C-alpha positions as CSV (number, residue, x, y, z in Angstrom):
1,M,-25.7,33.0,6.7
2,N,-28.2,30.5,5.1
3,S,-25.5,29.1,2.9
4,Q,-23.1,28.5,5.7
5,I,-25.7,26.8,7.8
6,L,-26.3,24.4,5.1
7,D,-22.9,23.7,4.4
8,K,-22.4,22.8,8.2
9,V,-25.8,20.5,8.1
10,Q,-24.8,19.0,4.8
11,A,-21.2,18.3,6.3
12,S,-22.8,16.7,9.0
13,G,-23.9,13.9,6.8
14,V,-26.3,11.0,7.9
15,C,-25.7,11.7,11.6
16,G,-27.2,15.1,11.5
17,I,-26.0,18.0,13.5
18,K,-27.6,19.1,16.8
19,K,-29.9,22.5,16.4
20,M,-28.0,23.6,19.7
21,E,-24.6,23.1,18.0
22,L,-25.7,25.3,15.4
23,K,-27.1,27.8,17.7
24,K,-23.6,27.8,19.1
25,I,-21.6,28.1,16.1
26,F,-23.5,30.9,13.9
27,G,-25.6,32.9,17.0
28,S,-29.0,33.9,17.6
29,D,-29.7,34.6,13.8
30,A,-29.5,30.7,13.3
31,E,-33.1,30.2,14.1
32,S,-34.2,32.6,11.5
33,S,-31.7,31.1,8.9
34,L,-32.8,27.8,10.0
35,E,-36.8,28.5,9.4
36,T,-35.9,29.8,5.9
37,L,-34.1,26.6,4.9
38,I,-37.1,24.7,6.4
39,K,-39.3,26.8,4.1
40,D,-37.2,26.5,1.1
41,D,-37.4,22.5,1.8
42,Q,-33.6,22.4,1.9
43,V,-33.3,21.0,5.4
44,I,-35.4,18.9,8.0
45,V,-35.3,19.2,11.7
46,D,-36.9,16.0,13.5
47,N,-36.0,15.1,17.0
48,K,-33.7,12.2,17.7
49,G,-33.6,11.4,21.6
50,I,-34.1,14.4,23.5
51,A,-32.6,16.6,21.0
52,Y,-33.3,18.1,17.9
53,Y,-31.2,17.5,14.9
54,V,-31.0,19.0,11.4
55,W,-30.4,17.2,8.0
56,S,-30.4,17.9,4.6
57,K,-33.4,16.0,2.5
58,E,-30.8,13.7,0.9
59,N,-29.0,12.8,4.5
60,Y,-32.5,12.6,6.0
61,L,-33.8,9.8,3.8
62,S,-30.5,7.9,4.4
63,H,-31.0,8.5,8.1
64,I,-34.4,7.4,8.4
65,S,-34.0,4.4,5.8
66,Q,-31.3,2.8,8.0
67,N,-33.1,3.5,11.6
68,D,-36.6,3.7,11.0
69,P,-38.0,-0.1,10.4
70,K,-41.8,1.5,9.5
71,F,-40.0,3.4,6.8
72,K,-38.1,0.8,5.4
73,I,-41.2,-1.7,5.0
74,L,-42.8,1.3,3.2
75,S,-39.7,2.5,0.9
76,K,-39.8,-1.1,-0.3
77,I,-43.6,-1.2,-0.7
78,V,-43.2,2.1,-3.0
79,K,-40.5,0.6,-4.8
80,N,-42.2,-2.7,-5.8
81,L,-45.2,-0.6,-6.6
82,E,-43.1,1.9,-9.1
83,D,-41.3,-1.2,-10.8
84,T,-44.8,-2.7,-11.2
85,V,-46.1,0.5,-13.0
86,R,-43.0,0.7,-14.9
87,Q,-43.5,-2.7,-16.1
88,L,-47.1,-2.0,-17.3
89,Q,-46.2,1.2,-19.0
90,S,-43.1,-0.1,-20.6
91,P,-44.2,-1.3,-24.1
92,K,-44.4,-5.0,-24.4
93,P,-42.5,-6.5,-27.6
94,S,-44.8,-7.2,-30.1
95,E,-45.9,-10.4,-31.7
96,P,-44.8,-10.7,-35.4
97,T,-48.2,-10.3,-37.5
98,I,-48.6,-13.1,-39.7
99,D,-51.3,-12.9,-42.5
100,F,-53.2,-16.1,-41.2
101,E,-55.9,-16.5,-43.7
102,N,-53.4,-16.5,-46.6
103,L,-51.2,-19.1,-44.4
104,F,-54.7,-20.9,-43.9
105,N,-55.4,-21.2,-47.4
106,K,-52.1,-22.2,-48.6
107,E,-52.2,-25.0,-46.4
108,I,-55.2,-25.9,-47.4
109,T,-54.3,-25.9,-51.2
110,A,-50.9,-27.8,-50.7
111,L,-52.2,-30.5,-48.2
112,S,-55.8,-31.2,-49.7
113,T,-57.1,-34.2,-51.3
114,S,-58.9,-35.0,-54.8
115,L,-62.2,-34.0,-52.9
116,G,-60.4,-31.1,-51.2
117,W,-60.6,-32.2,-47.8
118,V,-58.1,-31.5,-45.0
119,P,-57.5,-32.5,-41.5
120,F,-57.1,-29.5,-39.2
121,A,-54.3,-31.2,-37.3
122,A,-52.0,-31.4,-40.7
123,I,-52.7,-27.5,-41.1
124,R,-52.2,-26.8,-37.2
125,Q,-48.9,-28.9,-37.2
126,K,-47.6,-26.7,-40.5
127,I,-48.6,-23.4,-39.7
128,C,-47.5,-23.9,-35.5
129,Q,-44.0,-25.1,-36.5
130,E,-43.3,-22.5,-39.1
131,H,-44.7,-19.5,-37.4
132,N,-44.5,-20.6,-33.8
133,I,-47.7,-20.0,-32.5
134,T,-49.5,-22.2,-29.9
135,T,-52.5,-24.5,-30.8
136,E,-54.7,-22.1,-29.0
137,K,-54.0,-19.5,-30.9
138,F,-54.2,-21.4,-34.2
139,Y,-57.8,-22.6,-33.4
140,S,-58.8,-19.3,-32.1
141,Q,-58.0,-17.6,-35.3
142,A,-59.1,-20.8,-37.5
143,S,-62.5,-20.5,-36.0
144,S,-62.9,-16.7,-36.3
145,L,-61.8,-17.2,-40.1
146,I,-64.1,-19.8,-41.0
147,E,-66.8,-18.0,-38.8
148,A,-66.4,-14.7,-40.6
149,N,-66.1,-16.6,-44.2
150,Q,-68.6,-19.3,-44.2
151,S,-69.5,-18.9,-47.7
152,K,-65.7,-19.6,-48.3
153,Y,-65.0,-22.7,-46.4
154,E,-66.6,-25.9,-45.5
155,I,-66.0,-27.8,-42.3
156,S,-66.9,-31.6,-41.8
157,T,-67.1,-33.5,-38.4
158,G,-64.8,-36.2,-37.4
159,G,-61.2,-36.4,-36.8
160,Q,-59.3,-36.2,-33.3
161,E,-58.9,-32.6,-32.9
162,G,-60.3,-29.5,-35.1
163,V,-63.0,-26.7,-34.7
164,L,-66.2,-26.9,-32.4
165,V,-69.0,-25.8,-34.0
166,R,-72.7,-26.0,-31.7
167,G,-70.9,-28.7,-29.6
168,L,-69.7,-31.0,-32.8
169,L,-66.0,-31.3,-33.3
170,H,-65.0,-30.6,-36.9
171,G,-61.9,-31.8,-37.8
172,Y,-61.9,-31.4,-41.6
173,V,-61.8,-28.4,-44.0
174,R,-61.9,-27.4,-47.2
175,R,-62.4,-24.4,-49.3
176,L,-65.5,-23.5,-51.9
């Protein structure tokens, strides 16, 4: 009997079927079968006006999403939240890794004068253009490299751009 009632409820679609209608069709045993189906989460009973209606879970969700403005708002919020969580969990495309120290050293060698000094701007232009990195990232990595290897590099004040050390702009670099 449970499967017959469930088939009838599913066939009723989004509109649902009156509980009294089921009792008329299936007799007094319909109440106990409905209780079993409710406990098994196969049907949902809710009032619509003054009558009680029975829906399958999928049809009930469709019904309330069409007819209940509060549910519409909440379902949109939940969907946006799910999308946000999905975006946060999806792996970000990783930036191509570059060996900044070798690139930096190569450009110093290629661009240095007879004394070995090279403007940071010239090095930045070459590396940023060839490897598509931002000026901020270049100077961040250059500062870190020079700070970590003070015995390998010497910096000098001057120039229009460069690294800041103790409040002074150092626009020239050379390898020691």
